[in-house]
N, C-alpha and C positions, 0 to 999 in steps of 0.2 A: 504494500500500500504506500502511495506517496504520502509525504508529510501532511497530515490533516491541518486545515486552516479554517478559521471562522469565516463564513461567507461574508463578503462585503455588504450584502443586503441586510445583515443582522446588526441591530442596535442593542447594546447591553446597557442596563441601568442597575446600579447596586441597590439592593433592598436589605432588610435586616438579616435574612438567612441565605443570602446568595445573590442571584441576579434575576431580573426579568429580561428576556430576550425577545425583541420584536423583529419579525421578518417583514421588511417593507415590501418585498415582492409578493409574498403570499398573504399579507395582511393577517398575520397570526402571531399571537403572544404566547411565549413559553415561560413557565416557571422553572428555574434551575435551583436545585438544592445546593448546599455548600460544595459537595464533591463535584457535581456537574459543573458548577461555576468555576472551580479550579481547573477542571479539564478544558473548559472553554477558553480560559485565560492562556493555558499552555498551548492550545492549538493555534499558534500564530504562523505556522508554515515552516518554522525553523527546527522542529523536533520530529523525530520519528515516533511511531506508536510505542516502540520499545523504550525510548527515553521518557515518554509520558508515563508508561507503566512504572518505571523506576522511581519517578517522583511521587506519584499518587499511591502506588501500591502499599507503602509502609503506613499510610494513613487509614487504610481499610482493615476491618477485622480479618482474621485468617480465613482463607477460603473464598474471599470475595473479590480477589484481584481480577477475575474474569469480567467483572462488571465494567471495568475500564474499557475493554474492547467492545462490549455490548453497547455502552453509552456512545462511543465514537461511531459505531455502525448505525445506531439509531439516529445520532445527530446528522450523519450524512444523508440518511434516508429522509429525515424531516427537513433537510435543507439548511440546517444550522451550520454544518461543516461542509467543506468541499475538498476535493482532491484536484490536483493540477489537471486542467483540461476538462473538468466535469461541471463547470459553472453553467447554470441556466441563463437564459437571456435576461431574466429579472434580477439576477444576482449581481448587482452593481451598487456602488456607493452613490447615495443621493447628494446633490449639491445643497448648500444651506437654504437657498430659496425654495427648492423642492421639498425639503424637510419641513420648512415653515408652513408651506401650503398644505402638506400632508397632515401636519399637526392640527391645523385649523379644521380640515375636513373631518378628522377623527373626533375632535371635540364636538363638532356639530352633530355627529352620530352618537354622541354620548360616551365615546371611548376616551375619557379624559386621562386615564392612567397611561394608555398607549400614546396619546397625544403628548404627554409629558416626556416620554422616552424619546420621541422624535424631536421635540423642541430642545431637549437637553443636548442632543448631538448638533442640532443647528446652531445653538449658542456657542458650543465648544469650537465649531468650525468658523464662526464669524464673531470673534471675540470683541470686535469694536462696533458691533451692531447693537445699539442701545435697545431697539425695539425687541430684538431677539431675547435679550436678558429680561426685559420687563415681562414679556409674554411667558417666559419660563417661570418667573416668579409667581405669576398669576396661576399657572397650571399647578405648580408645586403647592401653592396655598390651597387650591381646591381639593387636592387629594391628601392634604394633611402632612406634607413633607416640609415641616417647619424650617429645618436647617437649610434645606435646598432653597426654599423661598427667600430666606434671609440672605443667603449667599448670592442668589441671582439678583435680588433687589440692590444689594450693595454694589455689585458690578454695574448695574444700570445707573445708580445714583452717581457713581464715579464718572460716568459719561454724561449724565444729565442732572447736575446738582441742583437745578432750580425746580425740580418736580416736588412740590409741597406735599402732595398726596402720598407719594412713596416714601418720602422722608418721615412722614408721620407713621406710616405702617412699620417702618424700621424701628421706631421707638419701642413698639410692643414686641417685635420679633427679636430685638436685642435684649429685652428685659430692662430697658432704661427706665428711670423714674418718669412717669407720665405727666404731661402738663395738666393744669386744671381743666382745660377744655381744648378741643381741636382748634388749631390755628385757623384764623379767618381765611387765609389764602388757600388752605387745603380745601375747605368747604366750597369756596367759590370755584376753584379748579374742578372739583368733583362734579358740581351741578352744572357747570358750563357745558360739560359733555353729556351728563345724565339727563338733562332737561329734554333732549331731543327724543328720548324713548322712555322717559320716566314712568308714565302711566301704563303703557303697555307692559313694561317690565314688572312694575309693582303689582298691578291688578291682575294681569293675565298669567304671568309666569310665576310670581312669588305669592300670589293669592293673598294680597294685603287686606287685612280686615280691621285695621286701626280705625278708620272713620266710622264704620258701623258700630264697633264696640264702644267707641267714645260716645256716640249718640245714645246707646243703650245705658251706659254708665250714668250719663247726665240725666236721662229720663228718671232714673231711680233716685236722684238727688234733688232735681229741680221740680219734680212733680209736674204741675200744670202751669208753671211760670213761663211767661212769654214776654215779648217786647223788651228783650234784654239788650243792653249795650255790651258788645263782645269784642275782645282783643284776641287775635290768634298769633301766637309766637311761632315763627317758622312755618308759615302758612303754606309754603310750597305752591303747588298748582291749584289748590283750593278744594281738594277732595273732602277734607273735614268740613270746610265752610259750606259745601253743598248739603251735607247732612244736618248741619245746625242752623242753617239759614231760616227755617220756619219759626225758630224760637226767638229771633233777634229783631230789634228795631234798627240796629246799625251794626256793621261789622268793619273792623279795621284789621288789616293783615300786615305783618312785618316779617321780612325774610332777608337773609344775607345775599341771596342769589337773584340778580336782575332777570336772568333767564327764566327762573321759576316764577317770578312775579308776573312776567309777561303771560305765562300760561294761566295764572290766576286772573289776570285782568280780562282775558278773553271770556271768562265765565260771567262777568258782569254781576257778581253777587256782593262784592265788597264796596263799601262806601269810600274807603281809602286804602291805599297800598303804599308801603314805604320800604325802601331798601336800607337796612341797618342791621348791625349786630344787636341781638335782642337785649342783652344785659345793658349795653350802652344806651339803647333806646329807652328802656325802662327807667334808667337813672336820670335821663334828661327830660322825659315827658311827664306832664302833670295831669293828664286826663285820667278820669276814673271810669271803672267798668264794672258791670254786674257779673260778667263771666270772662275769665281768661283761660285760654286753651292752648296746649302745646302737645301735639300728637307726633310721636316719632322724631322729636326735636332734641330731647335731652340725652339721646345717644351720643351727642357731640359734647356733652358736659360731664366732667367727672365730679367736681365739687359743685354741688347745687345750692350752697348756702346763700351766695350773693343773689342769684337769679330768683330764688324762692322769696327772699326777703324783699327784693325790689317789686316782685309781682304782688306780694301781700299789700304793699303800700298803694297800689293802683286799684285795689278792690273797693267797691262800695260796701256799706254795711250789709251783711247777708250775702255777700258775693261768693262766687265759687271759682277756685283755681283747679282746673283739671288737666292732667298730663299723663304721659306714658313714659316708662323707662324699661329697658330690657332687664329682666330679673337675673340677678347674679347671686352666687353663694359666698362671695368674698366681700367682707365688710371693710370700709363703707362702699367702695366702688372699685372697679377693675377695668383697665384698658385691655381689650381683647386683641387678638391677632388680626381681626377685621378692621381695627382702627376705631372701634366704637366702645363706649363705656357701658358696663352693666352696673346695676345698683342693688344693694341688699335691702330687703323690705324694712329692716330695723333702722337703717339710715334715714329713710323717709320719715318714719315715725319719730325719730330723734329731732329732725330738722323742723318739722311742722310747728311744734309749740314755740320753738325759738323765734320763728317768724310771726308768731301770733295767730297761727292757723290750727284748725282741728281736722283730723282725718275723719271725713264723713264716710268715705268708702275707699277700700283698696281691694282690687280683685286681680287674680292671675288669669291670663288667658293667651290664646294663640294670637300672634300679631301678623306673621308672614313666614314664608319659607326662606331658607338660605342654604344653598348647596345641598338640597334634599333633606335638610333638618329643620324641624319646627323651631321658630324663635318665640319664646314665651316672655310676655311683658307683664309689668304691673300697670294696671289702669287705676289711677289715683284721682280722687276728688277731695280737695281741701276747702274748708269754709272758714270765714273769719268770725264766726260766732258758733257757740256750742249748739249742736242740733237739739231741738226741743227746749 
């Protein structure tokens, strides 16, 4: 037998117990155990089968050395290994651009793990291509390969240091001390892109239920109260405003993203819309409201003390401050690898009285999906007077 060699169509990616091997020609993913992974590494065309036996044999239990020849034979039959002159027409190395296109097609088909393997090779071959590293980080993030995501994003940021969104993600991935809230430039950058497909993504793909659940929460607290003056913090495209409009006499929306406010403006349900950072806006504005709402907004805030205190000052007597946070088990809050904050329920209960507010209602419930996993939120309603 000629010296066996890994087919040029095969992409190897290390995993905890060996390798996964993707055959780009046959569109097939193979799981390699530790011994098979070692044999694959040794099959570089420079060694005979006898030499491979001599290296791998001592690592196997007595009587199992024949498995080396069996694995090599099966590897050749499966197209993982080749012999000189035996390469198929599909057994060729792909160029970085081809690998990137293949990775995107695989992701669209739901084969995210395989897409990662392709993108990993694409980035390795195009080390100065910032987009290749960014996409690799995204795929690694989706499949839970945290170290690979951090490494890819670090290479990307070295090439594109002005990307505020990825710089923020790296704070969590590196385990650095989190900021009190997500930087303004990060949110503005995120929604500058996201606004173009925000509602189709949130409602159709992620099954976002925040607006309906917020409406139901407030129905249990407000009863039959109507004609309310309402302030919405982080109003976005107006999905929550649409649900609460029937209860209001006037609605004011504040958001940091001009692009998202344009979507809200098209709905023609708000009396005023203002571009501002919400804590800064609350500190400068002297208007009073019966109802203040922030749905899926405080995922960008870790420390809620300031914004809760400021909102409390803008409430009329008997007013309600309703909001959501992603529920977390780490007290008081935690910056996740997704770049958003989770909050512990006890943290909310501790902050409310300090701001002169009472917890009228706190419920746990489904908010939306993320990478196939349910996101559970706290739906909170605080009032500035004791119920009853």
